[in-house]
N, C-alpha and C positions, 0 to 999 in steps of 0.2 A: 672376492675380496676389494671394495671400492672406494677409492677416498676419497675420504671425508670432508677435508680440508687441504686445501694449499696454498703455498706463495711461491710467486716465480724468483728464487735467489739462491747465487752455488755461496753457503754458509753453515759454517756450523753450530747446532744447536748446545741452548740447555736449559733445564726445566725448572721453572720455581720452584722449591721446596715444600711451601706452602700457600701458594696461591695459581690460578689458571692462566700463568704466563707465559712465556717462550721467551729466551735473546736470541739472536742469531747476530756473525758476527762475520765477516767479509773473509772468505776462503782464501789464502795465501795461492796465488800459482792459477787462482778462475780467469777466467777470460769471457766477459758478457757480449752481447752485440753491440754493445756503442764503445765496446774496444778502454771502458773504462777503466782511471787507475784507483779512483777513491777507495777507502777502509771504511764501512759503517758498523754502528752497534745498532740495534735494531730490536725493539722490545712489541711482542704484538701478543693480543691477548686472546685464548680457547675459547671461544664462548658458542658452545655449541647449541643453544638456544637458540643461537643465530639461523637463519638458514642460509647464510650467505656462502658461500663455497668457501668464497677467500677471505683467507687471516686479517682480522682486524689488525692495523698498524696504530701501535699507541703514541710511540715515540722515539726521534731515532738521534744519535750525537754522531760525530767524523770521528775519526781514532787516526793515531800518526803511524799506525800500522798495518797490513791487514793482519788475519788470525789464524794461526798454526793449533791451537788448542780454546774451548772456550768452558767455562765451572761457572755454576750458578751457589754457594754455600748461604746456609742461613745463619750466621754472623750477624748480631744485633737484631734480632727479630723482637720486635714489643716496642723497640724503642723508636720516636718519633722522627730520627733523623736518617734510620734506616731501617721501616716494618719490615720489608721484603729482601733482606737478607744485602748481599754484595758479590756483584759478578767480579769475574776474572777475567781474563783473557791471553793467551799468551800469544805475543806476536814477532814477526818474522825476523825482528831483528834483537828479540836473546831478551828485551822488557815483558817485562805481566804489568796489565792494564789494568787496574781498581774503578770499578762504576756502582755507583748508587741508584737501583732501577728506580727510585719512588720519584725522583727527580724528570724520569722520562716516561712513566705510566702518568704524572700530574701533567704530563707538557709543558714545565715548568721550563727555566732556561738548558737548555740542550748542555752548553757545552760545561755549566756545574756539573753535572752528574757524573764528568770524571775526578774520581775521590785524588788517586795518584797513580805513578809509574813503582813498581818494585824493578831495581836494575841490580844486578849479579853476572847473570848471564851474559854470556859472547856467541851465542848460536841462535835455531829458532826453537821456541820451547813448546814443543808435541807432547809433553806427557802435565798435566794438572789436575789435581784433587784437592779438595776441600776433606779435613776429618768428620766424619759423620761425629764422631764423642766429643770432639774438642773443637766448635766449630770455626776458633780461632785462629787454626792452624792449616795452613795453607802449603802443598807438598808441589814442588816442580823441576822439572828436569831436561836438558839441554842437548846440544849435539856432542862433548866434548866425554859426557857420559858424567857430569856435575847436577847432583838432586839438592836442592836447597831448600828449608823448610822455615818458612815466614811467619810468624805471631802477627796478627792482624793487629792485635792493639800498638805494636812499635815495629813500624816499617821500615826502621832505616837502614836495618842491616838482619840479615837472614840469621834466625836464633842458633840454627843449626846447617851445617855442608858440608855434605855424604858425597864420598868415591870411592869407590873399590877400585884393589890393589891386587896382585900376585892372581893369581885363578878366580877373584872375585873380579875382575877388570870389564867394566860396561864400557860400551863406542856410545853410540848416541839411543839417550833413554827415548823410548816408544810408548810408555807408559808408567803409571804409576798406580798404587791404593793401599787405601787403610785399611787397617784389618777392626771388621765391624765388633769384636770382644776387647781388644787392646789396644789404648788410645793411642800408646808409643812403636806400635808396631809398621812398621812401612814394608813394602815390598815393590820391588822395580824390575822393572826388563827391559832390555835392548835389543836393536836389531843384529847386535851378533852372535844371540843364542844365552847369552846369559841372564839370569835371573836370580836376585839378592834379597836377603829380608831382613831389615833391618831394626836396630835399636836404637829408635831415634835418640833418647834420652841419654843414650851413652854414646852413641855416636859410634857400634860396632854391631859388625854382622852377625849376623843368630846363623844364619846358615845360607846355602846357594847352591846352584844346579845349573847345569849345560843341557838344553834343550836339543835330545838328539831324536831320531829315529830309531836307530839300534845300537849296540853295545858298540859296536866297528868303528874306535874313535880315527879312522880315517875316510869316513867317509863327511867328515864333517858336521860341523851344528848347524840347524835351523833355526833361522830369524824367530825374533818373537814381535808380533805387531801389539799384543793387547792382553792384559791381567785384569783379572778381579777376583775379592777373595770370596767364599763362600759364606753368604750370608749366615748359615744355621752353623755350621764349623770351623771353628776358628785354622783351623789345621790344613782347610783344604784350600785351593786356591785354583779358579779357570786362565788358560794360558791358551795363546792361539797364538796362528805362523800367515802370515802375507807370502808366503812361497807357493809358489802357483805347483811346484813339482811337490809340495808337503802341506795342503789346506789341511792342516788340522786342528781340532780342538779338545784340550783335552783336562779332565779336572785331578790333580795332581795332591798325593797329601804329601808336605813339606818335609813332611817323616822319613818317604821312600819315595822319593821323587822318578825312579825312576821305571815304576810298574804306577801305570795310571791307576787310575780307581773306575773312567770312564773316559771312551776315546766317541765323542760326535761326528759321523761320519755321516756327511750329504752334501758339502762344497766340492769343489771340482776344480777352485782357484783359488786364491790368497784367501785369509779373510782376513779385512779392514779393522771391521770395530764390531764391538762387544756390551751387551749389557743385560745385568741381571737386573729380573721384576721388584724394585721395591714392595711392594706391597704382597708378592707371592713370592718366594723363593725356589717356589716349583718350575720359572717358566727364565727362559737363557733368550736372548735374540742377536743375533751376527747377521754381518751383512757382508759378503766378498767382493771376489772379482767374477766370479761367475754371474753376475747381475742378480742371483741370488740375495735372499732377506727373509731367514728361516727362525721360526720360535720354535726353542727347545722344551720336552721334558726334561729337566737335571736330575730326574730319578730314576727314569727308563732310558735315557738318550733320544728318545724317539722324537720325530719331529712331530710337531701340536700343529703349528700353519707355516702358511709360506707368503707373505707381499707381492703383490704381483711383480711381475718382471719387469724392470724397465732399461730402456735401450742402454743405459749405460748403468753403473755399478751404485751403489749407493758408497757412503763414503763415513759416515756418521748418522748414529740411532741411538733413541733415547723412550725408554718409558716415563710415561706423565705419575712422579710423584703421589699426587690428591686424585689423578680417574685411573682405575685399574684396567687394562684393555688398551687405553689410549695410549697409541706410539710413535715417534719422529721417525722422519727418515730423509737424510741430506741426498742428494741424486748429483753424479754428475751432468748432469742433462741440465741444471740451474735451476733447480726447485725443490721445495721443502714439502712432505706429504705428509699428512695427519689420518693414520686410520684404526679404526678401534677393531681390536683383533676379537672382539667378545661378541660381536655382531656377526651372525648367523642363522639362517631359515632353521625356525625351531614350530613347535606347535604349541605355542604357550601363549598367553596374553595377561600383561598385566593391569589390574583393575584399581577402580576408587577404592581406597579405605584398606590398603597396605593388601589386599587378594593379588594371587597370581595364579589361572587358572593352564593346565599342563597338559598332554597327552604321551602317550608313548604307545607304536604301531606294532611297536619290535613285542607288546608283550602277547601272552598267551590269551587273552583275554580282549574279545571284541568290543571298543565303543567303549573303553576306559576313559574316565578324566579324571585328574586328578586337582584339588583343591586347596589351599594352602591361603593361609594367612604370615605375612611375614614383620616377622617385628625385629627390626636393624638390630635395635637398642633397647635387651631385654630390661637391664637396671631402671634405664631411665620408666622404661613399661612399670615394673615393680613401683616405683615412686611413685609416678601417677596415681596408679591404682591406690596407694595406699594412702596420697591426700584426700584422692577422693571418700576414702571410707570417712577422713576422718572428720571431716567436713558435710557430709553426705546429708544430717538431722539438723545443722543450722543454729545450734542450739550455741547459744554463748559457753555455757562451761567445756563443753567441747571446745571452742574456738581459742578460749584462754587456755587450756589446755595442751592443742597446739601451739600456739606462742611461747609456752613457758618449757616447752621441750625441745624447741629450735633454739632457744635461745639459752640453753644448756648443751644443745649439740655444736654449735659451731662455732669455729675458733678467732671470727675477725669480730672485731670491738664492734664497728661498723653494727655488721647483723645482727649481735646481743643487744645493743642499743636497739634498734629496729624494733626487732620482736620484743621488747621486754615495753616499749611503748603502743605498740599495737595491742600488747596484753592490757594495757591499763586503758586503751580504749574502747575494749569490749565490757568496762567493769560497768555496775548500773550506777544515773546521774549522779544519787546523791554521796558515792564515792570516789567516782573520777579524779575528779580535781584534787581532792585530801591526797591520795594514792599518787597524784602526778609530782605534786611539792615534794609528797617523801623519796619520790624519785629523784629531784630535782637536788635532795639536800637541804628542805624548808618544812619541817614540821612543827607545829606548835607543840611548846612546852605541855609539861604532866602536871596535876592539877597539885603537886609538893612542890614542884618546882617552881608553881605561881607565888604557894605559900612563902617560898626561904625565901624568894625574889622580893617578895612585899615585904619580909619584914626585914630585910636589910636595907629595903629604902626609906622606911620607914621607922625605925626605930628610935626612941626615943634623944639614940647616942647621935644621930645623923640629924635630929632636927635643928638647923641654928634659928635662933631667936629674932623676929626680924626688927630692925632700929624703926623705929617710925619718925618720922618730919612732919611737928605741929604744922609749919607755913604750908606745907604740899597739903596735907591734909584741911585746911580751912580752905587751900583756894579750889579746891576739889568740892568741898561742899557747897562754895558760894555759887559753882557751875550748877552744878548739881538744883540747888535748890530754885535757880532760874529758868532751868530747863535748857541749859544750853551744853548738852553732851558735845557738841563737836570741841567748844572750850577745854572739858573736863578730862577729853580723849587726849587732845592735846599736850595736856599737864600732864597727862599718866606717861606722854612718848618721850616729853621732854625728860622728866625724873628715869627712864627706862623703865617704868611700871609695865610690862609686855600686858602682863597678864589681865589686870587692875584697866588697862585701853581697852582689849579684846572684850571684857565683861562690860561694861560702860558702854563698846559702840552696837551690840548685840542691843541693848535696848535700844540704843538712837534709830533704829532702821537700817537697813537693806544698803541703800548707797556708803553710810557710815561703816556698817560693816565691812563692805569690800573695801571699802579707800582703806580702813585700818588694816584691814589684814590683810593687803597690798603690800601697806608698809612695812608691818612686821615680818610678812618672808623678807624683804628687801634687807631691813636694819639687824636681822638675826642671821643671818647667810644661810637661808634651809636647804637641807639638800634637797635636789633636782626630784628625788620620790615625794618629799612631803611635799612640795609645789603640786606637782601632778596631781597626786590625791587629793589635794584641799581644791584645786582645780578643775575638777573632774576630768582633767586632760591626760586620760594615757597616750593617746594616740602618738602626742609631742615628748612624751616619755618612750616609746618606742623607738624614736627615730633620732633621738639625742642622747641615749646610752650608750657607749660602747659597745662594739659586739659582740668584745671576749666576755660583758657581762651579760650575756643572754640566757643562761639558766637564771639569775635573778628576776630579771625581764618577764620571762615565762612565767615565774612562779608570781610578780606582782599582778600580771596579768589574770592569772587561772584564781586570785583571792579577788580581786576588785570587779572585774569583768565579768556581765551575766548573756544570755542568750547573742543575738545578732552579734554584739560586738565583741563578745570573746572571739569569734569565726573573723572577723575584717581587723581585729588587732595581732592576731597569729599570723595570719596570711599577710600581712605588712613588717610582723617580724622575721617573717621566714623570706622577704622579698629584700629586707634590709642585709639579712646575714648571706643570702647570696649572693649580693654585689657586692659583699667584704667580704667573700673568699672561705667564708664558714659554711659546705656544701652541707656535711652532714646534721648542723644543727638546723640550716632552715630545710632541710629535709624534713624531721623531726617536726618541728614546728607546723611545718605545711599539713603533717602527720594530724597534729592538732586539730588544725583547721580543719578536718574532714576533707581538704583539696585532694580530691585522688588524680584531676590529672595535673597538677601541677608536681607533683611528689611523684607519680612512676615516667615524667619528663626527667626530672633529674635520673632517676634510674635507668632510664633507657640508654643515658653516655655511655652507662657502666659494660651495656651490654653489646657493644661494638668492641669495647678490651678483649682481649684473650687474655685468660684464664690459667695458670697452668692446669693442667688433669681433667679439666674441663670442656664438653663438647658444645656449640651453641644451643643445641637442644635444651642442653642439661644447666644453660645458664636462663633461658627464656621460661624455664622449670622454676628455676629459684625466683625469677622475678613475680610469675604469675602467682606462684604461693602467696609473696605479699600483698603484691597486687589483688586479689579475692575474696583475702582476708579483710587490707582495708576495706573493699565495696562491699563485702557485709558487715563489717560495723560502722559503716556511713550511712547502709542501707542506699545507698547511689547505684542510682543506671542510666543516667543520664551522660555520657562520658566524652571527649573530645576527639577531634578525627582519627589523632595517631596514637589513642589509646584503642579505638574501635580498630586500627590494624594490628596492633599486639594482638589482640586477642585472635585476628584471623589468622596470623602469623602460628600463637599457638592452635588452634582449630587445626591449620592442618600439618600441624606435625603429630598433633593426635588422630588425625586418619591417617596420615604414613604409617603410624603405629599398629592401625587395627581397631582402636578406641574411639568409632566415630558417635558411639552413644555418651560416649564423656563429654567427647565437643558438643553434641547437640546439646547435652546439663549446663554446661559452661557459657553456652552460647545467649541463656535463657536469664543469666544474670545482665546483658545489657539490654536497652529498649529497644523493641525490634522497627519503632517507625521511624530508628536513626541511622540505622542499617546502610554502610554504602551498597551500592551494584554489587561489589566483588563479595561483599560479605553475605549476602541476599543469595547472589548464585550458589557460594560455599554450603550455605543453611540447606536451600532446593538439592543440591546433590545430598548434604546428609538424609536428608528426610527419604531420598531416594532408594539409595543403598539400603534404609533398614524396615523400609514400610514394603509389606507382604499381604497383599488383598487378602481377604477372604475367599477360599472356594466353595463350593456346595456340595454334598453327597448325592450323587444319584444312584437310584438301584443299577444290579448286579444284573442285563440282560440274559447272561452268555449262561450262569450258574449258579443258583439260590440254595443249591446248598453247601458253598462254600463262605465262612465266615467273613466281612469287611476286615480287609486289613488297616489297624488303624496305625500310622505314623505321624510323628510330629518333629521339628528339626528346634534343637536346644542351641545358642551360641555357645564356642565353646571357650573356656578360658585359655590365658596364654599362657602357650607351653610350646616344647620340644618336640610335641607329639611326630607320628609319622603324618603323610598329607592324608587328607580323605581319599577314596574311591566313589564316584558314581557312576555306575551302569546304567546307560542310555539301552531304555528297554523298545521295542515298537511300537507304532503308533497304532499297527493294526496283528495283535499278537494271537493268533487262537484261541477258540472259547475255555478251553480247560485251563488256559494261563492266565487271565483277564481277571483284575480285584478289582474295587472300591474303594476309594481314597479317602480315608478323612483325617483333614490336617488341623481338627478340631481336641484332636485328645494328646493326652501328655500319657501315652505309651510309647515305647520305641523296642525294635526287633533288632540288636545290632551282633553282629560279629569281632569275639571277641580277638583273634587271632587275625595278624594280618602282616603279611610281609613285604618290603618295599620293592617297589620295583628296580631292577635293575640296570633299565634304559637316563632315568631322569637323575643328575646330580645337581644338587643347589650349595651353592658356596657354604663350607661349615659354619662362617660368624654369623649369618644370615640364620635367626629362629625363626620356628617353624609352627601355626598355631593351625589349627586343624579342626573337622571336626570330625566326629566315629563315621567309621563303616553305614551305610544304611544298604541291607537287600532284601530281596522279597522273600519269604517265610512261607513257605505252603505246608498244611500240616498236612501229619504223616497217613491218620485215618478222618473217616465221615466224620460229619460230624452232626448233630441236630439241623434241621429246617428252625431257624430262627424267624418269628414273626417280620415284617417289613418294617422299619420303621414310619413314623407318621410323615408324609410328604412335608417338604420346607419350602414355603412362598419362594420363587426364584425373584431374585435381584432386579428393580424396576429397570426397563433400556427405556429410550429414547421413545422407543414403538408401545411400549405398553404400559407407561408412568401414568396416572393419574394425575391430569391439572386444570380437573373443573374448579376449585377452590383457587387459582392462582390470582391474585387482585392483579386489579382491571389493567393497573400503571406499571405490572411486571409479568403484562400477558406478552408484551413484545420482545421481551427477554428470551422466552420461551420459541414466539418462532422465530425471533435471527438466529438461534441457537443449535434449532434445530435445519433451517436451513443452510446453516456451516455446516453441521454434522452431513446432510443428503449430499452436498456436493462434496465433502471429505471421502467421504464412500465410495461417490461415483469415481474416485480420483484416484485412491488406491485400489480399487478391484476386488475380485473374488480371493486372489492370490495373498490378501491382505485381510481374510477374515476373520482373524480371531483380534486382529488389531483391531478392525470395528468395532468388531463386540467387544470389544476391555473400552474402546471410545463410548460406548452405547451406554454401558452401567454406569461409568463412573459420570456424563452426562446426564444419564438419569436420576442416580442418586439427586445431582441438583434440583431439576426440577419437582422431584420429589420434596425436597426443601421448600423451596416455594411453594407448593400447592399449601403443603402443612404449615408457612408461614414459621419456619424454625432456621430462619438468618437474621443474623445481626443488620442494622437500619445501613452502617458504614457499608458492609457488604453488597448489600442491594444498588445502593444506591452507584459505586463505582463497577456493578455490573451493567448497571442501565446505561451508565457511559462508554464503558468498552461497545454493547450491542449497537447505540446511537453511530461510534465509529465506523465498527464492521459496517452498515447499514451504508454508510458515505466513503467505503472501501478505504476509509484510512487506518491502515493496518499497521503505521508505526503508532500512531496516537492508540491503537486497542492491547499492543505487545506493551506498552508504557503503563496502561494500565494495570494488564496482567503482572505487573512486576512490581508495581506498588503493590498492590494486592498478596504478591508471594510476602513480602517481606512484612505489613503490617497486620495481615489475618490468616496468617499462616495457620497458626491451628486449626481455625474454624474451615478453611478453603483447602488445603493442600491435595486433599482425592480426586476434584476436578480442575485443579487448577493446569496441572501439569497436562492433560490432556484438550483443555483450551488453550491452551499454549501451541500444542501441535498443532491442532486445526489453524490457527489463525496464520503460521510460518506458514502453511502447506498453502493457504488458499493468495498468500501474500506475493508466496513466489508463481503460482498457478498466473495471476493477476500482472505479474512484473511480464512474463514472454507474452502473453498475450498481448500486451500494450508495444512490446519490442515487436510483435510480430506485426502489426496494426501499424506500428510506423514504419515497416519496412514495406508492406505492401501500399501504402499513402506515396512512399518516395516513388517504385518501380512504378506508380500508376501515372507520375505524371511524365510528359515531354522533356523528351531529353536536356530542353533547353534549360529546361525549368529547375530540372537534380541538383 
């Protein structure tokens, strides 16, 4: 087992609870090569995608004193102030430092990372642990046996101070541990061999015991260096001793401490540090002064693995909380090393699409290969499959039923509002706006209500008799007689006869009408809505109305806007709301506008936020369900780059769960011409993984009396069945064992019983999806000879295909690709005969299409340009054209595009090697003074 990452530091280590980060604090008493007395807290990133052997340093800050213990707790995760929790460091002067790691990770002002000091202890703090159940509690212990419980919400003083007395008196506290089931129960142990179990809330001792090897009290007590509660049993605790004469590791039941449940024998000198695996309680890691670091099976007491021995012992070991099998070891040699305990030589290989192939040489059967389809999130797979079924036919009624069900199931008001609006978007054009207004709270009154309102307004009781003014009437009549409409309107306005003024202005022409209408609106203080309606200026209404009245504004747009104006006004209203902080309202308006890109951009903001109880994959599924329904409702296929990136992430999630066919189906919602290079490559990998080349049935030359065995492979559903077994048959079996295989039949022969191999053990949390076992079946009795089927024409190859009818302007394509195939064949040689035959068939099928003129104009033009680039030895341009064809014409060209790419890249490598050889020869051929 080799070290996969390391950094030169003499430091205590703490792992981040929810992120791939590691903290390191300078160890008290350590001396480096420069004899520096400085003390630092550093944050490193555990990036296993990087090939750099050195751990990447993200940030650091100085500390007032060196460290005697380090702990990283999850207090405050999810908040903007401390999304990664807090780091606590026990210092040699008795103080406890608290640091916010986010400041160091972001490389901001390093000194501001220090939050505060906790001051109570008088000696070095060697015991320190956050409460896993109640993250705001921190326990610490010092040299004089004092234990402090700190409430991180109020750190001015310890919330509880514990100190044993009498038979429970403890000396120097070496370790503390919170119970994993009862948050008020704490265990502490000391170098004087006394262990105490505390009821923190009541500041009382629950029980205690002494660590001794025998019942002989004259032999004295054995010191305890470290202890930890059993994660699975609240009554059991693991205790280790650092005494070289008794390097014991024991699992004790606190009710019967004198009779160990299990003793772990393997260390020859005192045990210094220990940690239980947080992701699998079956494993325990210990390190001792014998320079050994051992991983134990806690159920059997056996050694499972061991880290490489170093020149000096490790003094601090930790498991990664988020990456199973990864451990850190701090050595007195002055380095921190990262190991992966799960890396071991095995006959297994992971493949694309959640596939795992493995074999077991210990099985009695020879040449047996096991195929597994791994679904790591079974609930997510079930949900994706259900969603795929619900939208399969794409009918609006089905989609509307889905939206209704989602709206009823969700507890979030935002989600309920979103799904309700998506349902309205799927309504027929004549009903959608009406239902939208009703949804917003604005609906037309019924006919009975209209009649009642009309009667109330115009009943005789409410009509007031208009008082006539003879002088006014005479002035208007004179103006009207002479045709002076402007003067008549002026008389009406002066008398506040607005209705008369508007009627006369309507007769007096456009200019008079507009000026009169403008005066009316100003004099009558008409609402902005009326002004906007009259002037047909809805855009000003959108920008001037208060954001809090967005429902009324959207309802007005819904009533008066048509066509493209509806889209632009909804977009403008959404932008106005977003700038005003009304995010949900803006999202709904973008949905109304059919603006998928803007809508998804807002949804993506919430994707990065951690939701309680939901994994990242589940949050992506939530977002994609809404996005896909919105895309289907708007019939939009052209999107922004961020949305394509989302589809790429979603496709990768689907592939990781073995749902490749589903991923291909969802990618068809996008416009292929706009695919990024990454998405094109991903789509190509999908197609390769699901493609099965048809094979032709060949006559059986050995035994015509035996019937042909028919077989087909059907993709298995996602399940937890046992892995499939594939028997590898010899390529040259005896004649009586040979069979003709026909892969086009739907009949298959299977064995219903199957015993799992004893040597293969997968994590029980990983679901296995497999195909059924396929075995060769030999009939018990001889059957009558069947007449041989009619021979099937072999597929065309480069050598056999007819190219006589290829159009003249495409002849050069055949010539260039034939030359390329010959060069590839010569390079591969006889050892790659099967590969050459496969390429020949696929390129032959392309020639057949050219001969039958069964290829699109665009694909033929691109193919012609590709061959011109090959003739010029411009392989880079040829590969770019091939990639463009893969992204735009994949459905038509996928059969022959992949071998074409393989041939081009092979020829490119040969050409580059030839150039380098010629260059070196040219240099060597020159006189020395010219080189």
